[in-house]
KOLGU-4560 file (N, C-alpha, C; in nm, 3 decimals, padded with zeros to 5 digits):
<recs>
<n_xx: 00.086 n_yy: -00.119 n_zz: 00.000 ca_xx: 00.000 ca_yy: 00.000 ca_zz: 00.000 c_xx: 00.090 c_yy: 00.124 c_zz: 00.000 mol: A seq: 1 type: UNK>
<n_xx: 00.057 n_yy: 00.220 n_zz: -00.082 ca_xx: 00.135 ca_yy: 00.344 ca_zz: -00.088 c_xx: 00.115 c_yy: 00.424 c_zz: 00.039 mol: A seq: 2 type: UNK>
<n_xx: 00.214 n_yy: 00.508 n_zz: 00.071 ca_xx: 00.208 ca_yy: 00.589 ca_zz: 00.194 c_xx: 00.083 c_yy: 00.675 c_zz: 00.198 mol: A seq: 3 type: UNK>
<n_xx: 00.040 n_yy: 00.729 n_zz: 00.084 ca_xx: -00.080 ca_yy: 00.813 ca_zz: 00.081 c_xx: -00.203 c_yy: 00.734 c_zz: 00.124 mol: A seq: 4 type: UNK>
<n_xx: -00.216 n_yy: 00.610 n_zz: 00.076 ca_xx: -00.330 ca_yy: 00.526 ca_zz: 00.112 c_xx: -00.325 c_yy: 00.488 c_zz: 00.260 mol: A seq: 5 type: UNK>
<n_xx: -00.206 n_yy: 00.459 n_zz: 00.310 ca_xx: -00.191 ca_yy: 00.428 ca_zz: 00.453 c_xx: -00.230 c_yy: 00.549 c_zz: 00.538 mol: A seq: 6 type: UNK>
<n_xx: -00.187 n_yy: 00.668 n_zz: 00.496 ca_xx: -00.219 ca_yy: 00.788 ca_zz: 00.572 c_xx: -00.368 c_yy: 00.820 c_zz: 00.571 mol: A seq: 7 type: UNK>
<n_xx: -00.433 n_yy: 00.799 n_zz: 00.457 ca_xx: -00.578 ca_yy: 00.820 ca_zz: 00.452 c_xx: -00.649 c_yy: 00.724 c_zz: 00.547 mol: A seq: 8 type: UNK>
<n_xx: -00.611 n_yy: 00.598 n_zz: 00.545 ca_xx: -00.673 ca_yy: 00.499 ca_zz: 00.634 c_xx: -00.646 c_yy: 00.536 c_zz: 00.780 mol: A seq: 9 type: UNK>
<n_xx: -00.527 n_yy: 00.583 n_zz: 00.810 ca_xx: -00.492 ca_yy: 00.624 ca_zz: 00.947 c_xx: -00.582 c_yy: 00.737 c_zz: 00.995 mol: A seq: 10 type: UNK>
<n_xx: -00.601 n_yy: 00.839 n_zz: 00.913 ca_xx: -00.685 ca_yy: 00.953 ca_zz: 00.951 c_xx: -00.829 c_yy: 00.909 c_zz: 00.972 mol: A seq: 11 type: UNK>
<n_xx: -00.883 n_yy: 00.828 n_zz: 00.883 ca_xx: -01.021 ca_yy: 00.782 ca_zz: 00.898 c_xx: -01.039 c_yy: 00.700 c_zz: 01.025 mol: A seq: 12 type: UNK>
<n_xx: -00.943 n_yy: 00.614 n_zz: 01.054 ca_xx: -00.949 ca_yy: 00.533 ca_zz: 01.177 c_xx: -00.936 c_yy: 00.621 c_zz: 01.301 mol: A seq: 13 type: UNK>
<n_xx: -00.845 n_yy: 00.717 n_zz: 01.296 ca_xx: -00.825 ca_yy: 00.808 ca_zz: 01.410 c_xx: -00.951 c_yy: 00.889 c_zz: 01.437 mol: A seq: 14 type: UNK>
<n_xx: -01.011 n_yy: 00.946 n_zz: 01.334 ca_xx: -01.132 ca_yy: 01.027 ca_zz: 01.351 c_xx: -01.248 c_yy: 00.943 c_zz: 01.405 mol: A seq: 15 type: UNK>
<n_xx: -01.264 n_yy: 00.822 n_zz: 01.353 ca_xx: -01.370 ca_yy: 00.735 ca_zz: 01.401 c_xx: -01.348 c_yy: 00.700 c_zz: 01.548 mol: A seq: 16 type: UNK>
<n_xx: -01.225 n_yy: 00.669 n_zz: 01.584 ca_xx: -01.192 ca_yy: 00.632 ca_zz: 01.722 c_xx: -01.221 c_yy: 00.746 c_zz: 01.819 mol: A seq: 17 type: UNK>
<n_xx: -01.183 n_yy: 00.867 n_zz: 01.783 ca_xx: -01.202 ca_yy: 00.980 ca_zz: 01.874 c_xx: -01.345 c_yy: 01.034 c_zz: 01.870 mol: A seq: 18 type: UNK>
<n_xx: -01.395 n_yy: 01.069 n_zz: 01.754 ca_xx: -01.522 ca_yy: 01.140 ca_zz: 01.744 c_xx: -01.645 c_yy: 01.049 c_zz: 01.758 mol: A seq: 19 type: UNK>
<n_xx: -01.640 n_yy: 00.930 n_zz: 01.701 ca_xx: -01.757 ca_yy: 00.843 ca_zz: 01.704 c_xx: -01.754 c_yy: 00.744 c_zz: 01.820 mol: A seq: 20 type: UNK>
<n_xx: -01.641 n_yy: 00.681 n_zz: 01.842 ca_xx: -01.630 ca_yy: 00.582 ca_zz: 01.950 c_xx: -01.596 c_yy: 00.647 c_zz: 02.084 mol: A seq: 21 type: UNK>
<n_xx: -01.534 n_yy: 00.764 n_zz: 02.078 ca_xx: -01.491 ca_yy: 00.836 ca_zz: 02.199 c_xx: -01.403 c_yy: 00.747 c_zz: 02.288 mol: A seq: 22 type: UNK>
<n_xx: -01.313 n_yy: 00.678 n_zz: 02.224 ca_xx: -01.218 ca_yy: 00.592 ca_zz: 02.294 c_xx: -01.088 c_yy: 00.671 c_zz: 02.307 mol: A seq: 23 type: UNK>
<n_xx: -01.078 n_yy: 00.748 n_zz: 02.414 ca_xx: -00.966 ca_yy: 00.840 ca_zz: 02.432 c_xx: -00.834 c_yy: 00.767 c_zz: 02.449 mol: A seq: 24 type: UNK>
<n_xx: -00.835 n_yy: 00.655 n_zz: 02.519 ca_xx: -00.711 ca_yy: 00.579 ca_zz: 02.539 c_xx: -00.659 c_yy: 00.528 c_zz: 02.404 mol: A seq: 25 type: UNK>
<n_xx: -00.747 n_yy: 00.473 n_zz: 02.323 ca_xx: -00.706 ca_yy: 00.425 ca_zz: 02.190 c_xx: -00.666 c_yy: 00.542 c_zz: 02.100 mol: A seq: 26 type: UNK>
<n_xx: -00.734 n_yy: 00.655 n_zz: 02.114 ca_xx: -00.705 ca_yy: 00.772 ca_zz: 02.029 c_xx: -00.565 c_yy: 00.828 c_zz: 02.056 mol: A seq: 27 type: UNK>
<n_xx: -00.514 n_yy: 00.808 n_zz: 02.175 ca_xx: -00.379 ca_yy: 00.860 ca_zz: 02.207 c_xx: -00.274 c_yy: 00.803 c_zz: 02.114 mol: A seq: 28 type: UNK>
<n_xx: -00.293 n_yy: 00.683 n_zz: 02.062 ca_xx: -00.191 ca_yy: 00.625 ca_zz: 01.973 c_xx: -00.190 c_yy: 00.692 c_zz: 01.835 mol: A seq: 29 type: UNK>
<n_xx: -00.299 n_yy: 00.763 n_zz: 01.801 ca_xx: -00.307 ca_yy: 00.830 ca_zz: 01.671 c_xx: -00.255 c_yy: 00.974 c_zz: 01.675 mol: A seq: 30 type: UNK>
<n_xx: -00.271 n_yy: 01.041 n_zz: 01.788 ca_xx: -00.232 ca_yy: 01.181 ca_zz: 01.802 c_xx: -00.104 c_yy: 01.192 c_zz: 01.882 mol: A seq: 31 type: UNK>
<n_xx: -00.008 n_yy: 01.262 n_zz: 01.829 ca_xx: 00.120 ca_yy: 01.282 ca_zz: 01.898 c_xx: 00.100 c_yy: 01.358 c_zz: 02.029 mol: A seq: 32 type: UNK>
<n_xx: 00.178 n_yy: 01.325 n_zz: 02.133 ca_xx: 00.174 ca_yy: 01.405 ca_zz: 02.255 c_xx: 00.216 c_yy: 01.551 c_zz: 02.228 mol: A seq: 33 type: UNK>
<n_xx: 00.291 n_yy: 01.571 n_zz: 02.120 ca_xx: 00.337 ca_yy: 01.706 ca_zz: 02.081 c_xx: 00.254 c_yy: 01.764 c_zz: 01.967 mol: A seq: 34 type: UNK>
<n_xx: 00.132 n_yy: 01.717 n_zz: 01.952 ca_xx: 00.040 ca_yy: 01.757 ca_zz: 01.846 c_xx: 00.026 c_yy: 01.909 c_zz: 01.841 mol: A seq: 35 type: UNK>
<n_xx: 00.037 n_yy: 01.965 n_zz: 01.720 ca_xx: 00.026 ca_yy: 02.109 ca_zz: 01.699 c_xx: -00.111 c_yy: 02.139 c_zz: 01.639 mol: A seq: 36 type: UNK>
<n_xx: -00.185 n_yy: 02.226 n_zz: 01.706 ca_xx: -00.323 ca_yy: 02.258 ca_zz: 01.669 c_xx: -00.332 c_yy: 02.401 c_zz: 01.617 mol: A seq: 37 type: UNK>
<n_xx: -00.376 n_yy: 02.418 n_zz: 01.491 ca_xx: -00.390 ca_yy: 02.552 ca_zz: 01.432 c_xx: -00.535 c_yy: 02.600 c_zz: 01.429 mol: A seq: 38 type: UNK>
<n_xx: -00.629 n_yy: 02.520 n_zz: 01.478 ca_xx: -00.770 ca_yy: 02.555 ca_zz: 01.471 c_xx: -00.807 c_yy: 02.668 c_zz: 01.566 mol: A seq: 39 type: UNK>
<n_xx: -00.892 n_yy: 02.758 n_zz: 01.520 ca_xx: -00.943 ca_yy: 02.866 ca_zz: 01.605 c_xx: -01.046 c_yy: 02.814 c_zz: 01.705 mol: A seq: 40 type: UNK>
<n_xx: -01.095 n_yy: 02.692 n_zz: 01.686 ca_xx: -01.202 ca_yy: 02.635 ca_zz: 01.769 c_xx: -01.151 c_yy: 02.540 c_zz: 01.877 mol: A seq: 41 type: UNK>
<n_xx: -01.020 n_yy: 02.512 n_zz: 01.875 ca_xx: -00.967 ca_yy: 02.406 ca_zz: 01.961 c_xx: -00.845 c_yy: 02.457 c_zz: 02.037 mol: A seq: 42 type: UNK>
<n_xx: -00.842 n_yy: 02.430 n_zz: 02.166 ca_xx: -00.726 ca_yy: 02.468 ca_zz: 02.248 c_xx: -00.603 c_yy: 02.391 c_zz: 02.202 mol: A seq: 43 type: UNK>
<n_xx: -00.484 n_yy: 02.437 n_zz: 02.239 ca_xx: -00.361 ca_yy: 02.374 ca_zz: 02.191 c_xx: -00.345 c_yy: 02.228 c_zz: 02.230 mol: A seq: 44 type: UNK>
<n_xx: -00.275 n_yy: 02.156 n_zz: 02.143 ca_xx: -00.231 ca_yy: 02.022 ca_zz: 02.172 c_xx: -00.336 c_yy: 01.915 c_zz: 02.169 mol: A seq: 45 type: UNK>
<n_xx: -00.289 n_yy: 01.792 n_zz: 02.191 ca_xx: -00.377 ca_yy: 01.676 ca_zz: 02.195 c_xx: -00.481 c_yy: 01.690 c_zz: 02.305 mol: A seq: 46 type: UNK>
<n_xx: -00.440 n_yy: 01.740 n_zz: 02.422 ca_xx: -00.535 ca_yy: 01.757 ca_zz: 02.532 c_xx: -00.645 c_yy: 01.856 c_zz: 02.495 mol: A seq: 47 type: UNK>
<n_xx: -00.610 n_yy: 01.962 n_zz: 02.423 ca_xx: -00.711 ca_yy: 02.058 ca_zz: 02.380 c_xx: -00.817 c_yy: 01.992 c_zz: 02.292 mol: A seq: 48 type: UNK>
<n_xx: -00.773 n_yy: 01.909 n_zz: 02.199 ca_xx: -00.867 ca_yy: 01.838 ca_zz: 02.112 c_xx: -00.952 c_yy: 01.740 c_zz: 02.191 mol: A seq: 49 type: UNK>
<n_xx: -00.890 n_yy: 01.659 n_zz: 02.273 ca_xx: -00.965 ca_yy: 01.559 ca_zz: 02.350 c_xx: -01.064 c_yy: 01.626 c_zz: 02.444 mol: A seq: 50 type: UNK>
<n_xx: -01.023 n_yy: 01.734 n_zz: 02.508 ca_xx: -01.113 ca_yy: 01.805 ca_zz: 02.599 c_xx: -01.231 c_yy: 01.866 c_zz: 02.525 mol: A seq: 51 type: UNK>
<n_xx: -01.209 n_yy: 01.915 n_zz: 02.403 ca_xx: -01.321 ca_yy: 01.967 ca_zz: 02.323 c_xx: -01.421 c_yy: 01.855 c_zz: 02.296 mol: A seq: 52 type: UNK>
<n_xx: -01.373 n_yy: 01.741 n_zz: 02.253 ca_xx: -01.463 ca_yy: 01.629 ca_zz: 02.222 c_xx: -01.539 c_yy: 01.587 c_zz: 02.349 mol: A seq: 53 type: UNK>
<n_xx: -01.472 n_yy: 01.584 n_zz: 02.461 ca_xx: -01.538 ca_yy: 01.547 ca_zz: 02.587 c_xx: -01.648 c_yy: 01.645 c_zz: 02.624 mol: A seq: 54 type: UNK>
<n_xx: -01.636 n_yy: 01.772 n_zz: 02.580 ca_xx: -01.735 ca_yy: 01.874 ca_zz: 02.615 c_xx: -01.856 c_yy: 01.876 c_zz: 02.522 mol: A seq: 55 type: UNK>
<n_xx: -01.849 n_yy: 01.805 n_zz: 02.411 ca_xx: -01.957 ca_yy: 01.801 ca_zz: 02.313 c_xx: -02.053 c_yy: 01.689 c_zz: 02.351 mol: A seq: 56 type: UNK>
<n_xx: -02.184 n_yy: 01.707 n_zz: 02.329 ca_xx: -02.281 ca_yy: 01.602 ca_zz: 02.364 c_xx: -02.245 c_yy: 01.465 c_zz: 02.305 mol: A seq: 57 type: UNK>
<n_xx: -02.292 n_yy: 01.361 n_zz: 02.371 ca_xx: -02.268 ca_yy: 01.223 ca_zz: 02.326 c_xx: -02.327 c_yy: 01.196 c_zz: 02.188 mol: A seq: 58 type: UNK>
<n_xx: -02.410 n_yy: 01.286 n_zz: 02.139 ca_xx: -02.472 ca_yy: 01.269 ca_zz: 02.007 c_xx: -02.375 c_yy: 01.302 c_zz: 01.894 mol: A seq: 59 type: UNK>
<n_xx: -02.257 n_yy: 01.353 n_zz: 01.925 ca_xx: -02.157 ca_yy: 01.387 ca_zz: 01.824 c_xx: -02.131 c_yy: 01.269 c_zz: 01.730 mol: A seq: 60 type: UNK>
<n_xx: -02.132 n_yy: 01.297 n_zz: 01.600 ca_xx: -02.095 ca_yy: 01.198 ca_zz: 01.499 c_xx: -02.011 c_yy: 01.266 c_zz: 01.393 mol: A seq: 61 type: UNK>
<n_xx: -01.910 n_yy: 01.192 n_zz: 01.345 ca_xx: -01.828 ca_yy: 01.239 ca_zz: 01.234 c_xx: -01.852 c_yy: 01.147 c_zz: 01.116 mol: A seq: 62 type: UNK>
<n_xx: -01.876 n_yy: 01.209 n_zz: 01.001 ca_xx: -01.899 ca_yy: 01.136 ca_zz: 00.877 c_xx: -01.800 c_yy: 01.186 c_zz: 00.773 mol: A seq: 63 type: UNK>
<n_xx: -01.707 n_yy: 01.101 n_zz: 00.730 ca_xx: -01.610 ca_yy: 01.145 ca_zz: 00.629 c_xx: -01.671 c_yy: 01.146 c_zz: 00.489 mol: A seq: 64 type: UNK>
<n_xx: -01.619 n_yy: 01.234 n_zz: 00.407 ca_xx: -01.659 ca_yy: 01.241 ca_zz: 00.267 c_xx: -01.537 c_yy: 01.223 c_zz: 00.180 mol: A seq: 65 type: UNK>
<n_xx: -01.506 n_yy: 01.322 n_zz: 00.101 ca_xx: -01.389 ca_yy: 01.317 ca_zz: 00.013 c_xx: -01.261 c_yy: 01.319 c_zz: 00.097 mol: A seq: 66 type: UNK>
<n_xx: -01.161 n_yy: 01.246 n_zz: 00.052 ca_xx: -01.032 ca_yy: 01.244 ca_zz: 00.122 c_xx: -00.920 c_yy: 01.241 c_zz: 00.018 mol: A seq: 67 type: UNK>
<n_xx: -00.822 n_yy: 01.327 n_zz: 00.039 ca_xx: -00.708 ca_yy: 01.339 ca_zz: -00.051 c_xx: -00.580 c_yy: 01.329 c_zz: 00.030 mol: A seq: 68 type: UNK>
<n_xx: -00.475 n_yy: 01.275 n_zz: -00.031 ca_xx: -00.347 ca_yy: 01.264 ca_zz: 00.039 c_xx: -00.233 c_yy: 01.291 c_zz: -00.057 mol: A seq: 69 type: UNK>
<n_xx: -00.129 n_yy: 01.351 n_zz: -00.003 ca_xx: -00.006 ca_yy: 01.374 ca_zz: -00.074 c_xx: 00.109 c_yy: 01.366 c_zz: 00.025 mol: A seq: 70 type: UNK>
<n_xx: 00.189 n_yy: 01.263 n_zz: 00.010 ca_xx: 00.302 ca_yy: 01.239 ca_zz: 00.099 c_xx: 00.257 c_yy: 01.241 c_zz: 00.245 mol: A seq: 71 type: UNK>
<n_xx: 00.301 n_yy: 01.339 n_zz: 00.324 ca_xx: 00.273 ca_yy: 01.342 ca_zz: 00.468 c_xx: 00.146 c_yy: 01.419 c_zz: 00.505 mol: A seq: 72 type: UNK>
<n_xx: 00.066 n_yy: 01.460 n_zz: 00.408 ca_xx: -00.054 ca_yy: 01.540 ca_zz: 00.435 c_xx: -00.180 c_yy: 01.468 c_zz: 00.388 mol: A seq: 73 type: UNK>
<n_xx: -00.287 n_yy: 01.482 n_zz: 00.467 ca_xx: -00.418 ca_yy: 01.429 ca_zz: 00.431 c_xx: -00.519 c_yy: 01.541 c_zz: 00.451 mol: A seq: 74 type: UNK>
<n_xx: -00.610 n_yy: 01.554 n_zz: 00.357 ca_xx: -00.723 ca_yy: 01.647 ca_zz: 00.370 c_xx: -00.849 c_yy: 01.563 c_zz: 00.363 mol: A seq: 75 type: UNK>
<n_xx: -00.935 n_yy: 01.579 n_zz: 00.464 ca_xx: -01.062 ca_yy: 01.507 ca_zz: 00.464 c_xx: -01.176 c_yy: 01.607 c_zz: 00.480 mol: A seq: 76 type: UNK>
<n_xx: -01.275 n_yy: 01.596 n_zz: 00.392 ca_xx: -01.394 ca_yy: 01.680 ca_zz: 00.393 c_xx: -01.502 c_yy: 01.599 c_zz: 00.463 mol: A seq: 77 type: UNK>
<n_xx: -01.553 n_yy: 01.651 n_zz: 00.574 ca_xx: -01.648 ca_yy: 01.572 ca_zz: 00.651 c_xx: -01.756 c_yy: 01.655 c_zz: 00.717 mol: A seq: 78 type: UNK>
<n_xx: -01.848 n_yy: 01.583 n_zz: 00.780 ca_xx: -01.961 ca_yy: 01.646 ca_zz: 00.850 c_xx: -01.956 c_yy: 01.607 c_zz: 00.997 mol: A seq: 79 type: UNK>
<n_xx: -01.965 n_yy: 01.709 n_zz: 01.083 ca_xx: -01.981 ca_yy: 01.690 ca_zz: 01.226 c_xx: -02.126 c_yy: 01.720 c_zz: 01.260 mol: A seq: 80 type: UNK>
<n_xx: -02.199 n_yy: 01.621 n_zz: 01.307 ca_xx: -02.338 ca_yy: 01.640 ca_zz: 01.345 c_xx: -02.355 c_yy: 01.609 c_zz: 01.494 mol: A seq: 81 type: UNK>
<n_xx: -02.470 n_yy: 01.648 n_zz: 01.549 ca_xx: -02.496 ca_yy: 01.621 ca_zz: 01.690 c_xx: -02.402 c_yy: 01.696 c_zz: 01.782 mol: A seq: 82 type: UNK>
<n_xx: -02.359 n_yy: 01.816 n_zz: 01.740 ca_xx: -02.258 ca_yy: 01.892 ca_zz: 01.814 c_xx: -02.316 c_yy: 01.988 c_zz: 01.917 mol: A seq: 83 type: UNK>
<n_xx: -02.448 n_yy: 01.986 n_zz: 01.930 ca_xx: -02.510 ca_yy: 02.076 ca_zz: 02.026 c_xx: -02.530 c_yy: 02.217 c_zz: 01.972 mol: A seq: 84 type: UNK>
<n_xx: -02.522 n_yy: 02.231 n_zz: 01.841 ca_xx: -02.543 ca_yy: 02.359 ca_zz: 01.773 c_xx: -02.669 c_yy: 02.347 c_zz: 01.687 mol: A seq: 85 type: UNK>
<n_xx: -02.726 n_yy: 02.461 n_zz: 01.644 ca_xx: -02.846 ca_yy: 02.453 ca_zz: 01.559 c_xx: -02.823 c_yy: 02.384 c_zz: 01.424 mol: A seq: 86 type: UNK>
<n_xx: -02.698 n_yy: 02.387 n_zz: 01.375 ca_xx: -02.668 ca_yy: 02.326 ca_zz: 01.245 c_xx: -02.541 c_yy: 02.242 c_zz: 01.255 mol: A seq: 87 type: UNK>
<n_xx: -02.527 n_yy: 02.150 n_zz: 01.161 ca_xx: -02.406 ca_yy: 02.068 ca_zz: 01.151 c_xx: -02.290 c_yy: 02.155 c_zz: 01.104 mol: A seq: 88 type: UNK>
<n_xx: -02.170 n_yy: 02.105 n_zz: 01.125 ca_xx: -02.050 ca_yy: 02.169 ca_zz: 01.070 c_xx: -01.997 c_yy: 02.084 c_zz: 00.956 mol: A seq: 89 type: UNK>
<n_xx: -01.961 n_yy: 02.150 n_zz: 00.848 ca_xx: -01.889 ca_yy: 02.087 ca_zz: 00.738 c_xx: -01.746 c_yy: 02.137 c_zz: 00.749 mol: A seq: 90 type: UNK>
<n_xx: -01.651 n_yy: 02.042 n_zz: 00.752 ca_xx: -01.512 ca_yy: 02.080 ca_zz: 00.775 c_xx: -01.420 c_yy: 02.018 c_zz: 00.672 mol: A seq: 91 type: UNK>
<n_xx: -01.316 n_yy: 02.093 n_zz: 00.638 ca_xx: -01.202 ca_yy: 02.039 ca_zz: 00.566 c_xx: -01.089 c_yy: 02.037 c_zz: 00.668 mol: A seq: 92 type: UNK>
<n_xx: -01.050 n_yy: 01.918 n_zz: 00.707 ca_xx: -00.942 ca_yy: 01.901 ca_zz: 00.804 c_xx: -00.815 c_yy: 01.864 c_zz: 00.730 mol: A seq: 93 type: UNK>
<n_xx: -00.708 n_yy: 01.936 n_zz: 00.760 ca_xx: -00.579 ca_yy: 01.912 ca_zz: 00.698 c_xx: -00.486 c_yy: 01.861 c_zz: 00.808 mol: A seq: 94 type: UNK>
<n_xx: -00.429 n_yy: 01.744 n_zz: 00.785 ca_xx: -00.345 ca_yy: 01.683 ca_zz: 00.887 c_xx: -00.208 c_yy: 01.650 c_zz: 00.830 mol: A seq: 95 type: UNK>
<n_xx: -00.106 n_yy: 01.671 n_zz: 00.912 ca_xx: 00.031 ca_yy: 01.630 ca_zz: 00.877 c_xx: 00.064 c_yy: 01.508 c_zz: 00.961 mol: A seq: 96 type: UNK>
<n_xx: 00.122 n_yy: 01.410 n_zz: 00.897 ca_xx: 00.149 ca_yy: 01.281 ca_zz: 00.960 c_xx: 00.299 c_yy: 01.253 c_zz: 00.954 mol: A seq: 97 type: UNK>
<n_xx: 00.350 n_yy: 01.202 n_zz: 01.065 ca_xx: 00.491 ca_yy: 01.160 ca_zz: 01.070 c_xx: 00.498 c_yy: 01.030 c_zz: 01.149 mol: A seq: 98 type: UNK>
<n_xx: 00.562 n_yy: 00.930 n_zz: 01.094 ca_xx: 00.577 ca_yy: 00.800 ca_zz: 01.160 c_xx: 00.442 c_yy: 00.744 c_zz: 01.205 mol: A seq: 99 type: UNK>
<n_xx: 00.341 n_yy: 00.754 n_zz: 01.119 ca_xx: 00.207 ca_yy: 00.700 ca_zz: 01.144 c_xx: 00.136 c_yy: 00.761 c_zz: 01.264 mol: A seq: 100 type: UNK>
<n_xx: 00.166 n_yy: 00.889 n_zz: 01.291 ca_xx: 00.102 ca_yy: 00.963 ca_zz: 01.400 c_xx: 00.062 c_yy: 01.101 c_zz: 01.347 mol: A seq: 101 type: UNK>
<n_xx: -00.056 n_yy: 01.149 n_zz: 01.389 ca_xx: -00.101 ca_yy: 01.282 ca_zz: 01.351 c_xx: -00.023 c_yy: 01.383 c_zz: 01.434 mol: A seq: 102 type: UNK>
<n_xx: 00.049 n_yy: 01.473 n_zz: 01.366 ca_xx: 00.135 ca_yy: 01.566 ca_zz: 01.440 c_xx: 00.095 c_yy: 01.713 c_zz: 01.425 mol: A seq: 103 type: UNK>
<n_xx: 00.010 n_yy: 01.743 n_zz: 01.326 ca_xx: -00.028 ca_yy: 01.884 ca_zz: 01.306 c_xx: -00.162 c_yy: 01.889 c_zz: 01.235 mol: A seq: 104 type: UNK>
<n_xx: -00.241 n_yy: 01.995 n_zz: 01.266 ca_xx: -00.377 ca_yy: 02.005 ca_zz: 01.213 c_xx: -00.417 c_yy: 02.150 c_zz: 01.184 mol: A seq: 105 type: UNK>
<n_xx: -00.486 n_yy: 02.167 n_zz: 01.071 ca_xx: -00.552 ca_yy: 02.293 ca_zz: 01.034 c_xx: -00.694 c_yy: 02.255 c_zz: 00.994 mol: A seq: 106 type: UNK>
<n_xx: -00.787 n_yy: 02.351 n_zz: 01.000 ca_xx: -00.921 ca_yy: 02.322 ca_zz: 00.952 c_xx: -00.988 c_yy: 02.446 c_zz: 00.895 mol: A seq: 107 type: UNK>
<n_xx: -01.090 n_yy: 02.420 n_zz: 00.815 ca_xx: -01.180 ca_yy: 02.521 ca_zz: 00.764 c_xx: -01.319 c_yy: 02.467 c_zz: 00.794 mol: A seq: 108 type: UNK>
<n_xx: -01.399 n_yy: 02.543 n_zz: 00.870 ca_xx: -01.529 ca_yy: 02.495 ca_zz: 00.915 c_xx: -01.638 c_yy: 02.592 c_zz: 00.872 mol: A seq: 109 type: UNK>
<n_xx: -01.749 n_yy: 02.536 n_zz: 00.823 ca_xx: -01.866 ca_yy: 02.615 ca_zz: 00.785 c_xx: -01.991 c_yy: 02.552 c_zz: 00.844 mol: A seq: 110 type: UNK>
<n_xx: -02.089 n_yy: 02.634 n_zz: 00.876 ca_xx: -02.221 ca_yy: 02.582 ca_zz: 00.911 c_xx: -02.282 c_yy: 02.520 c_zz: 00.785 mol: A seq: 111 type: UNK>
<n_xx: -02.345 n_yy: 02.404 n_zz: 00.800 ca_xx: -02.407 ca_yy: 02.339 ca_zz: 00.685 c_xx: -02.534 c_yy: 02.413 c_zz: 00.644 mol: A seq: 112 type: UNK>
<n_xx: -02.543 n_yy: 02.446 n_zz: 00.516 ca_xx: -02.657 ca_yy: 02.520 ca_zz: 00.463 c_xx: -02.773 c_yy: 02.425 c_zz: 00.432 mol: A seq: 113 type: UNK>
<n_xx: -02.893 n_yy: 02.475 n_zz: 00.453 ca_xx: -03.014 ca_yy: 02.401 ca_zz: 00.414 c_xx: -03.039 c_yy: 02.424 c_zz: 00.264 mol: A seq: 114 type: UNK>
<n_xx: -03.135 n_yy: 02.352 n_zz: 00.210 ca_xx: -03.172 ca_yy: 02.371 ca_zz: 00.069 c_xx: -03.211 c_yy: 02.517 c_zz: 00.043 mol: A seq: 115 type: UNK>
<n_xx: -03.284 n_yy: 02.576 n_zz: 00.138 ca_xx: -03.331 ca_yy: 02.713 ca_zz: 00.122 c_xx: -03.215 c_yy: 02.814 c_zz: 00.127 mol: A seq: 116 type: UNK>
<n_xx: -03.111 n_yy: 02.782 n_zz: 00.199 ca_xx: -02.997 ca_yy: 02.873 ca_zz: 00.214 c_xx: -02.894 c_yy: 02.858 c_zz: 00.102 mol: A seq: 117 type: UNK>
<n_xx: -02.897 n_yy: 02.749 n_zz: 00.030 ca_xx: -02.796 ca_yy: 02.719 ca_zz: -00.070 c_xx: -02.822 c_yy: 02.795 c_zz: -00.200 mol: A seq: 118 type: UNK>
<n_xx: -02.738 n_yy: 02.890 n_zz: -00.229 ca_xx: -02.752 ca_yy: 02.965 ca_zz: -00.355 c_xx: -02.725 c_yy: 02.878 c_zz: -00.476 mol: A seq: 119 type: UNK>
<n_xx: -02.641 n_yy: 02.776 n_zz: -00.461 ca_xx: -02.611 ca_yy: 02.686 ca_zz: -00.573 c_xx: -02.720 c_yy: 02.583 c_zz: -00.594 mol: A seq: 120 type: UNK>
<n_xx: -02.803 n_yy: 02.562 n_zz: -00.490 ca_xx: -02.904 ca_yy: 02.458 ca_zz: -00.499 c_xx: -02.849 c_yy: 02.318 c_zz: -00.474 mol: A seq: 121 type: UNK>
<n_xx: -02.722 n_yy: 02.311 n_zz: -00.435 ca_xx: -02.657 ca_yy: 02.182 ca_zz: -00.411 c_xx: -02.617 c_yy: 02.170 c_zz: -00.265 mol: A seq: 122 type: UNK>
<n_xx: -02.615 n_yy: 02.047 n_zz: -00.211 ca_xx: -02.573 ca_yy: 02.029 ca_zz: -00.072 c_xx: -02.423 c_yy: 02.051 c_zz: -00.057 mol: A seq: 123 type: UNK>
<n_xx: -02.382 n_yy: 02.092 n_zz: 00.061 ca_xx: -02.241 ca_yy: 02.115 ca_zz: 00.091 c_xx: -02.167 c_yy: 01.984 c_zz: 00.114 mol: A seq: 124 type: UNK>
<n_xx: -02.241 n_yy: 01.879 n_zz: 00.150 ca_xx: -02.180 ca_yy: 01.751 ca_zz: 00.184 c_xx: -02.268 c_yy: 01.639 c_zz: 00.132 mol: A seq: 125 type: UNK>
<n_xx: -02.209 n_yy: 01.544 n_zz: 00.065 ca_xx: -02.286 ca_yy: 01.430 ca_zz: 00.016 c_xx: -02.381 c_yy: 01.467 c_zz: -00.096 mol: A seq: 126 type: UNK>
<n_xx: -02.482 n_yy: 01.382 n_zz: -00.114 ca_xx: -02.575 ca_yy: 01.397 ca_zz: -00.225 c_xx: -02.709 c_yy: 01.457 c_zz: -00.187 mol: A seq: 127 type: UNK>
<n_xx: -02.730 n_yy: 01.481 n_zz: -00.058 ca_xx: -02.861 ca_yy: 01.530 ca_zz: -00.013 c_xx: -02.845 c_yy: 01.633 c_zz: 00.099 mol: A seq: 128 type: UNK>
<n_xx: -02.941 n_yy: 01.719 n_zz: 00.109 ca_xx: -02.943 ca_yy: 01.819 ca_zz: 00.218 c_xx: -02.978 c_yy: 01.749 c_zz: 00.349 mol: A seq: 129 type: UNK>
<n_xx: -02.932 n_yy: 01.804 n_zz: 00.461 ca_xx: -02.971 ca_yy: 01.746 ca_zz: 00.591 c_xx: -03.120 c_yy: 01.765 c_zz: 00.613 mol: A seq: 130 type: UNK>
<n_xx: -03.175 n_yy: 01.674 n_zz: 00.691 ca_xx: -03.319 ca_yy: 01.683 ca_zz: 00.721 c_xx: -03.342 c_yy: 01.767 c_zz: 00.844 mol: A seq: 131 type: UNK>
</recs>
């Protein structure tokens, strides 16, 4: 398997472990103790990320969509639902990987638009608008 495919699988497994399963002990093996966080929504480091997830309702779900990889970087376009907000978040998460561990993260997050709000008439994620 090429490094890009391994890195994509790693990110998908890491996100599922943390956001959907909420298995913090298992998630520690995916995120470096020296994890660098560039997000405006998340406190620094691995602890900042884990503490954010712990503060979100148990209804939190992450659904991956498109995923791209190039060498040590992976970009995944996904939906965060059940976050305790009026609307879901659609995010492009950019991760840098070293030695099969997530070491750095950036994101771009938008509120998911309804059919009525979408000027393009197309959903922001997947093939259908959220219900």
